Structure formats: structure tokens, C-alpha cells
C-alpha positions in Angstrom: 21.2 -22.0 4.0 22.0 -18.8 5.8 19.3 -16.1 5.7 20.0 -13.5 3.0 18.2 -10.9 1.0 15.6 -9.9 3.6 15.1 -6.4 2.1 15.1 -7.7 -1.5 12.5 -10.4 -0.7 10.4 -8.0 1.4 10.3 -5.4 -1.4 9.2 -8.0 -3.9 6.5 -9.2 -1.6 5.2 -5.7 -0.9 5.0 -5.0 -4.6 3.0 -8.2 -4.9 0.7 -7.2 -2.1 -0.3 -4.2 -4.1 -1.2 -6.1 -7.3 -4.9 -5.9 -8.1 -5.3 -9.6 -8.7 -3.5 -11.0 -5.7 -6.4 -10.9 -3.3 -10.1 -11.3 -3.4 -11.1 -7.8 -4.3 -12.8 -8.2 -7.7 -16.0 -6.0 -7.9 -19.1 -7.9 -9.0 -22.3 -6.7 -10.5 -24.6 -8.1 -13.1 -27.1 -6.3 -15.3 -30.0 -8.4 -14.2 -31.2 -10.4 -11.3 -29.8 -13.9 -10.8 -31.6 -17.1 -10.0 -32.0 -17.2 -6.3 -30.5 -20.3 -4.5 -33.5 -22.2 -3.0 -33.9 -22.7 0.7 -33.7 -26.4 1.8 -34.1 -28.2 5.1 -31.3 -28.1 7.7 -31.8 -31.8 8.3 -31.6 -33.6 11.5 -27.8 -33.7 11.8 -26.6 -30.1 12.1 -23.9 -30.6 14.7 -25.4 -30.5 18.2 -21.9 -30.5 19.7 -19.5 -28.4 17.6 -16.0 -29.8 16.8 -13.0 -28.0 18.3 -11.6 -27.6 14.8 -14.1 -25.7 12.6 -11.8 -24.3 9.9 -12.4 -24.8 6.1 -10.2 -27.9 5.8 -12.5 -30.7 6.7 -10.1 -33.3 5.5 -7.7 -33.0 8.5 -8.5 -32.3 12.1 -6.1 -30.0 13.9 -2.5 -31.5 13.9 -3.7 -35.0 12.9 -1.5 -36.3 10.0 -4.1 -38.9 9.0 -6.7 -37.5 6.6 -10.3 -38.5 6.3 -11.2 -41.4 4.0 -12.8 -40.5 0.7 -12.4 -38.6 -2.5 -10.9 -35.2 -1.8 -13.1 -32.3 -3.1 -12.5 -28.6 -3.2 -15.8 -26.6 -3.0 -15.5 -22.9 -3.9 -17.7 -20.1 -5.1 -19.1 -16.8 -4.2 -21.9 -15.5 -2.0 -23.9 -13.0 -4.1 -26.8 -10.6 -3.7 -29.8 -11.1 -6.1 -28.3 -8.5 -8.4 -24.9 -10.2 -8.5 -23.0 -8.0 -6.0 -20.5 -9.9 -3.8 -21.4 -10.2 -0.1 -18.4 -9.6 2.1 -18.1 -11.0 5.6 -20.9 -13.5 5.0 -20.3 -16.7 7.1 -20.9 -19.9 5.3 -21.1 -23.2 7.2 -21.0 -26.6 5.6 -21.6 -30.1 7.0 -22.1 -33.5 5.5 -21.8 -37.2 5.7 -18.4 -38.9 5.8 -17.4 -41.7 3.4 -19.6 -44.2 5.1 -22.6 -41.9 5.4 -22.3 -40.8 9.0 -22.5 -37.3 10.4 -20.7 -35.9 13.4 -24.0 -35.4 15.3 -24.2 -37.6 18.4 -27.1 -39.5 16.7 -25.6 -39.4 13.2 -23.4 -42.5 13.1 -24.7 -44.9 10.4 -24.6 -48.5 11.5 -22.4 -47.4 14.4 -19.6 -46.4 12.2 -17.9 -43.0 11.8 -14.6 -41.8 10.3 -12.9 -40.2 13.3 -10.5 -38.3 11.0 -13.3 -36.4 9.3 -14.0 -33.0 10.7 -17.5 -33.1 9.4 -18.2 -29.4 9.7 -16.4 -26.2 8.7 -17.0 -22.5 8.3 -15.6 -19.7 6.2 -15.9 -15.9 6.2 -16.2 -14.5 2.7 -13.7 -12.1 1.2 -14.4 -8.7 -0.5 -15.4 -10.5 -3.7 -17.8 -12.8 -1.7 -15.5 -15.8 -2.3 -15.3 -18.9 -0.1 -13.3 -22.2 -0.2 -13.5 -25.6 1.5 -11.5 -28.8 1.3 -13.6 -31.7 2.1 -14.6 -35.1 0.7 -17.3 -36.2 -1.7 -20.0 -37.1 0.8 -21.0 -40.7 1.4 -24.5 -42.0 0.8 -27.1 -41.6 3.5 -30.3 -43.8 3.3 -33.1 -42.2 1.3 -31.0 -39.4 -0.1 -28.6 -38.7 -3.0 -25.2 -37.4 -2.1 -25.4 -33.8 -0.7 -23.7 -31.2 1.3 -25.6 -29.0 3.7 -24.8 -25.2 3.8 -25.9 -22.3 5.9 -25.1 -18.8 4.9 -25.4 -15.8 7.3 -24.8 -12.3 6.0 -24.0 -9.2 8.1 -27.2 -8.1 9.8 -28.3 -11.6 10.5 -30.2 -12.7 7.4 -29.6 -16.4 6.7 -30.2 -19.1 4.1 -30.0 -22.9 4.6 -29.6 -24.9 1.4 -27.9 -28.0 0.0 -25.4 -28.9 -2.8 -25.8 -31.9 -5.0 -23.7 -34.0 -7.4 -24.5 -33.6 -11.1 -25.2 -36.9 -12.8 -26.4 -38.8 -9.7 -29.9 -40.0 -9.7 -32.3 -41.1 -7.0 -35.7 -40.5 -5.6 -34.7 -37.7 -3.2 -37.8 -36.0 -1.8 -35.7 -32.9 -0.6 -34.2 -32.3 -4.0 -37.4 -33.1 -5.9 -39.2 -30.6 -3.6 -37.5 -27.8 -5.5 -40.2 -27.0 -8.1 -38.5 -24.2 -10.0 -36.3 -25.8 -12.7 -33.7 -23.0 -12.7 -33.4 -23.1 -8.9 -33.0 -26.9 -8.9 -30.3 -26.6 -11.5 -28.5 -24.0 -9.4 -27.8 -26.5 -6.6 -26.8 -29.5 -8.8 -23.2 -28.9 -9.7 -20.6 -30.9 -11.6 -17.8 -32.4 -9.5 -14.9 -32.3 -11.9 -11.6 -34.1 -11.7 -8.6 -31.7 -11.1 -6.0 -32.2 -13.8 -2.7 -33.7 -12.5 -4.1 -34.0 -8.9 -1.9 -36.6 -7.2 -4.8 -37.8 -5.1 -7.6 -37.7 -7.8 -9.2 -34.6 -6.2 -12.4 -33.1 -7.5 -13.4 -29.4 -7.8 -16.9 -28.0 -7.4 -17.8 -24.4 -8.2 -21.0 -23.2 -6.6 -22.2 -19.6 -6.5 -24.9 -19.0 -3.9 -27.4 -16.1 -4.6 -29.2 -14.6 -1.6 -32.5 -12.7 -1.7 -30.7 -9.6 -0.6 -29.2 -6.4 -2.1 -26.5 -4.2 -0.4 -29.0 -1.3 -0.6 -31.0 -3.0 2.1 -28.2 -2.1 4.6 -29.2 1.2 6.2 -27.0 4.2 5.8 -25.2 5.5 8.9 -23.0 8.4 9.9 -21.7 6.9 13.2 -19.0 4.3 12.6 -20.3 0.8 12.8 -18.2 -2.3 13.0 -19.8 -5.6 11.7 -20.8 -7.5 14.8 -19.9 -10.8 13.3 -16.4 -11.0 11.8 -16.0 -7.2 11.8 -12.5 -7.5 13.3 -10.3 -10.1 11.5 -6.8 -11.5 11.3 -5.1 -9.5 8.5 -3.9 -12.5 6.6 -6.6 -15.1 7.1 -9.6 -12.8 7.6 -10.8 -15.0 10.4 -12.4 -13.2 13.3 -9.9 -12.2 16.0 -6.6 -10.4 16.5 -3.1 -11.3 17.6 -0.5 -9.3 19.5 1.6 -7.1 17.2 -0.1 -8.4 14.0 -2.0 -6.9 11.2 -5.7 -6.6 11.7 -8.5 -5.6 9.4 -11.7 -3.9 10.6 -14.8 -4.0 8.5 -18.0 -2.0 8.7 -19.7 1.2 7.6 -18.9 4.9 7.9 -15.4 4.0 9.2 -13.8 7.0 7.4 -14.8 9.7 5.0 -11.8 9.2 2.7 -9.4 6.4 1.5 -5.6 6.5 2.1 -2.6 4.9 3.8 -0.2 6.5 6.2 2.4 8.8 4.9 6.1 8.8 5.7 5.9 12.1 7.6 3.2 10.6 9.9 5.8 8.2 11.3 7.6 10.4 13.8 10.7 9.4 15.7 10.2 5.7 14.8 6.6 5.7 16.1 3.8 4.5 13.9 0.7 6.7 13.9 -2.3 5.9 16.1 -4.7 8.1 14.1 -5.2 9.0 10.4 -7.5 12.0 9.6 -9.2 11.6 13.0 -9.7 7.8 12.7 -8.4 5.8 15.6 -8.9 2.3 17.0 -8.8 0.9 20.5 -8.1 -2.8 21.1 -8.4 -3.9 24.7 -8.3 -0.2 25.7 -5.0 0.3 24.0 -4.4 2.3 20.8 -3.8 0.4 17.6 -1.5 1.8 14.9 -3.6 2.9 11.9 -2.1 2.2 8.5 -5.0 2.3 6.1 -8.5 3.9 6.2 -11.5 3.8 4.0 -15.3 4.0 4.5 -15.7 0.2 4.8 -12.3 -1.1 5.9 -9.5 0.1 8.3 -6.2 -1.8 8.7 -4.2 -1.5 11.9 -1.2 -3.0 13.7 -2.5 -4.5 17.0 -1.0 -3.5 20.3 0.6 -6.0 22.6 -1.5 -8.8 24.2 -0.3 -9.8 27.6 -2.7 -12.8 27.8 -5.2 -14.6 25.7 -8.9 -13.8 26.0 -11.9 -11.8 24.7 -11.4 -8.0 24.5 -13.4 -5.0 23.2 -12.6 -3.2 19.9 -13.9 0.3 19.0 -13.3 2.7 16.2 -13.6 6.5 16.6 -13.9 9.2 14.0 -15.6 12.6 13.6 -19.0 10.9 13.6 -18.5 9.3 17.1 -17.4 6.0 18.5 -18.6 2.6 17.3 -20.4 0.2 19.5 -17.8 -2.2 20.9 -17.2 -5.5 19.2 -15.9 -8.4 21.3 -13.0 -10.5 19.7 -10.5 -13.0 20.9 -7.2 -11.3 21.4 -4.3 -13.7 21.6 -0.5 -13.5 21.8 0.1 -15.8 18.8 -2.1 -16.6 15.8 0.0 -17.5 12.7 -1.5 -17.0 9.3 -0.2 -16.6 5.8 -1.0 -13.9 3.3 -2.6 -15.2 0.2 -3.0 -14.5 -3.5 -6.3 -15.3 -5.3 -8.0 -18.7 -4.8 -6.3 -19.4 -1.5 -2.8 -19.6 -3.1 -0.1 -18.8 -0.5 1.7 -15.5 -0.9 5.3 -16.7 -1.8 8.2 -15.6 -3.9 11.4 -17.3 -5.2 14.7 -16.0 -3.8 15.1 -14.1 -7.1 11.8 -12.3 -6.6 9.6 -14.2 -9.0 6.1 -14.8 -7.6 5.2 -18.4 -6.7 1.7 -19.3 -7.9 0.0 -21.2 -10.7 1.0 -19.8 -14.1 -1.4 -17.1 -15.2 -3.0 -16.6 -11.8 -2.4 -12.9 -11.7 -3.0 -10.8 -14.8 0.0 -8.9 -15.9 2.3 -10.6 -13.4 4.7 -13.5 -14.0 3.9 -16.4 -11.7 5.5 -19.9 -11.6 4.8 -22.9 -9.5 7.3 -24.0 -6.9 9.8 -26.7 -7.8 10.7 -29.5 -5.4 14.1 -28.8 -3.7 14.1 -25.0 -4.2 13.9 -22.5 -1.4 10.9 -20.2 -1.4 9.9 -17.3 0.8 6.5 -17.3 2.6 4.9 -14.2 4.3 2.5 -14.0 7.2 1.5 -12.2 10.3 0.8 -13.2 13.9 3.8 -15.5 14.3 4.4 -14.4 17.9 7.3 -12.9 19.8 10.8 -12.2 18.4 14.2 -12.4 19.9 15.0 -9.8 20.9 11.5 -8.6 21.5 10.1 -5.7 19.5 7.6 -3.2 20.8 4.5 -3.0 18.6 4.1 0.5 17.0 7.8 0.9 16.5 9.6 1.0 13.1 11.6 -2.2 12.7 15.2 -1.2 11.9 16.5 -4.8 11.3 15.1 -8.3 10.9 14.4 -10.2 14.1 14.1 -14.0 14.4 11.0 -15.5 15.9 11.5 -16.5 19.5 10.1 -20.0 18.8 10.9 -22.2 15.9 8.4 -22.3 13.1 7.3 -25.7 11.7 6.0 -25.7 8.2 4.2 -28.7 6.7 3.4 -28.9 3.0 0.9 -31.7 2.4 2.0 -34.4 4.9 5.7 -33.5 4.9 7.8 -31.2 7.0 9.5 -28.5 5.0 13.0 -27.5 6.1 12.9 -23.9 7.5 16.1 -22.0 7.1 14.9 -18.7 8.5 11.8 -17.3 10.3 11.6 -13.8 11.5 9.9 -10.4 11.5 11.2 -8.3 8.6 8.9 -5.3 8.9 6.3 -4.1 11.4 4.0 -7.1 11.9 5.3 -8.8 8.7 7.0 -12.2 9.1 9.1 -14.0 6.5 9.7 -17.8 6.5 12.3 -19.4 4.1 11.5 -23.0 3.4 12.7 -25.8 1.0 9.9 -27.4 -1.0 9.7 -31.1 -0.3 9.9 -33.7 -3.0 6.3 -33.9 -4.1 4.6 -34.8 -7.4 2.9 -32.1 -9.4 -0.2 -30.7 -7.7 -1.7 -28.3 -5.2 -0.8 -29.0 -1.6 -2.1 -27.5 1.7 0.5 -25.5 3.7 0.2 -25.1 7.5 2.5 -23.6 10.1 3.0 -24.1 13.8 4.8 -21.8 16.2 4.9 -21.9 20.0 2.4 -24.8 20.0 -0.2 -22.7 17.9 -1.1 -23.9 14.5 -2.5 -21.9 11.6 -6.2 -21.9 11.7 -6.9 -21.8 8.0 -5.1 -23.7 5.3 -3.6 -22.2 2.1 -2.3 -24.1 -0.9 0.9 -24.2 -2.9 1.2 -25.2 -6.5 4.2 -27.6 -7.0 5.4 -28.5 -10.5 8.6 -30.2 -11.4 9.0 -28.5 -14.8 8.2 -24.8 -15.1 8.6 -22.2 -17.8 11.9 -20.3 -17.5 11.2 -16.7 -16.5 13.2 -13.6 -15.8 13.3 -12.2 -12.2 10.3 -10.0 -11.3 10.7 -6.3 -11.6 10.6 -4.0 -8.6 8.0 -1.7 -9.9 4.8 -1.4 -7.9 1.8 -3.0 -9.6 -1.6 -1.3 -10.0 -4.6 -1.9 -7.8 -5.2 -2.4 -4.1 -5.4 -5.5 -1.9 -6.9 -6.7 1.3 -4.3 -5.3 3.6 -2.8 -2.5 1.4 0.1 -2.1 3.7 3.4 -0.8 2.7 5.0 -2.2 5.8 7.8 -0.3 7.5 
């Protein structure tokens, strides 16, 4: 299929990007204090040698097409303060036994056996609503213990909690679990592992909110801009720490700006994107970034060009001064997909209807993808184009990626009919959905030998409700990136 409707598809996507429910941005607050998640032992098998792949998909290691053995399990939830407020940019790590009860620790192989396809450890940085997600397996049994998953949560500022997650309905004389004397706290870590309806692999889902002994008010006020030292500079689509050449980047912190707004048309002069909004500017590797959105806690920029891969310094300057530098990995290519809620990939049909589980987004028509149809995916960080485009310039026409983009949905290659940059830092990939049974499937991309570092999922369903094409009106609310790309 030839590439068509670049502008139409882009406009539909940009409308979707502004929908309040498309990204993790739900405010959270409860009227009373919640039950605190109890601290538990780290155990002897926290990885002493970290795996090279540490993403939130523990089922598959890097480009390996052979998954781990065991029952697939999706673990999701929120990191909350004791009053119920979501904790953004918390880092949650999980690790656990494989299907035979072995850990990836050098001394953790049970009876000398270990599943070499099981990642065994993963980490995730929470969104604005404190949400996290992992794909893993239901852990195997380790002698003397009931099934459990270890978790360690570290919030901005360094406070941490180590705890464990258990399987509801399983019994056993587990001294670690029985050591939780408070009944409510014990119940908070024993969660049901529920079968996902119509899952082609019999996957389970676990929802687990983790409540820290912390309130946002404990964060000291500041007038000088401060970037969060851990995960304060993140990929605009995946929210993983780091930045890529010419891609969208989100900065998180405090006192970053005194107001909230995006750039205006008159601030784009002679095709050049602005490097400052209301006195807020950003330097990445001593080069100015292009400032698209400012707020007191988040600033979104288009990164300058990276000539090589490696760590660089990032600073933000406003009327209150210049932040302390934060070191991040700055790379030439780091592909990542934008997402709707619950890690669903941001996608539209060629007629503009949003692709997602039905009812995912309040007030917006969404339908699952159908096998054999062409859908449009959106991301950032997919690398150079041909011809090359200079970051910071308005894009006047779509440009193909210099390297072919490979898309895999589940364990199948999806035919790519187009891949290119359609707006500043925004890439569009047209793919044909493989012939898959109904279910949710992970989507990954590879370009120039670099693979997406965080999985997203696509709902596939053979029969869907007939819907009219989506309207072009902008939807209410704001999103993670908030960018009206140009």
C-alpha cells in the first residue's frame, strides 16, 4: 500500500494526544489515610549482576523470540502516598523466581536449573498518576516459601520501600508473610491473580496499589528550578530516563516555570522553533533544546542533534536561576511509541478512528484492531530521515526514515508500508495487523539495530462494533506530552 493521508492521520492523532483519558494523568486523592504497604525482606536473591535487559517485559529478553516458560501475568497498579496522592517518577523494581523456582542471582539456581529465557528482573518509572505495569510470569515455588514477587520502590528524594506480593488463595507456612502482624497490611499484599477473559495464552492480571509512608508535602518548596535527579529527563513517549536526537523529551521537577502553556504560532519565526518560552530554556549537551510546553513541574522539549551516543548534562534555566545539571544518556536513536491509558499503543485506523479497547477513553470512540487491516502507529526517537532534517526546524513535508522500521506484534512481523517523520519529532508507521486470535499483544519496533526499550500492547479483535469515523474536533484535557506538533 502506498503511503497516503499523512496530514489526515497526523491531525487525528494530535487530537487524540489532547484527550484527557489517553495518558496517565488522572489526579488522585483520598479523604483519609490508606493502609500502608508493609516493608518486607529483600531476600538473598536481589540480582547481584544486573541483566542487560531491565525493561518491564520480563517474559522476553531483548530480541529473543522465545518467551519464558510459565503462566503469563500482568502486574499493574499505582504508587501512592499515605493520603492517596499518586507518586510520579517513582522507580519500582521487581524480581522473582522463574517457573522452576530459580532466581537470576549467581547463587539462585534451584537444583542447577534456570530458565534462560526469563529476564527475572525489571524496572518501571511511574507516570503522573503513579501507575506502573509489568508483564512477567506467575512465580515458581521456592523451598520454604509460598509464591511471591519481590518489589522495591524508590521515590524522588531517595526514600524507598522493599516489600513482596503474594497470590490470593495459596496457603503455606511462610514465615515472611506470617511476620506481617497487622491484618489489613497483610491483606494489602495478598492479591487475586485473575484470568484475563479471551486471553489466547491464558494470561493472568494482578492489580496491586502500593502505599508509601510519604506525602507530597514532605517535598521542600524551592524557587530555583530543580530537575529530579533520577528519571528527571525522560523519553517523551516511553517516559524512560534518557533522550534521543531530534526526539520529544519530558523534563520533570519543581519550580520549572511559573505558568503553564504551550508555544504559540507567532513564536515560530522563519520556520525556527522557539528555544525559550517566558524565560524558560533548556540545554542538552550544551546545545539549546526547543521548548514546546512549560509548567511548574514539567517542561517538554524537542532535543537537539546528538552526534554520538553517551552521557550528557541537562539543565533548565528560568528567572529563578539554573538547575543543577542532571546526567542522562543522549543517543542518536531510541524508538518509542506514544501510548493511551494502561499501556495501549497510540494508534488510529486510516479513517481516523482510534484503535484501543472499547470504552478505554471516556467520550471517545475506540475500537480494537482487526487482523488484516492497516493501522497507523505514532512514536518518537526513530532516528535519521532521508533526506535529513535539522532539529528545531518546521517540517514542511513528510520524510521517510533512513533505516527500515521492523514491527513485531506478539511473535509475528507486521508488514510496514510506511515509516517516516510527519511532524517535528513525530514519526508515523503504517502497519498491517497480523492474523492473530482475539487478545492483547505486545508491540515492539526496531530501527537501525535499536529496539524499543519498553513494550506497549495492542488489542486485536476479529469482530468489532461498527463506528463512524472520528471527528476532527480537539478533545478536552491535557496529556503527558501536550504537543501540537508542527
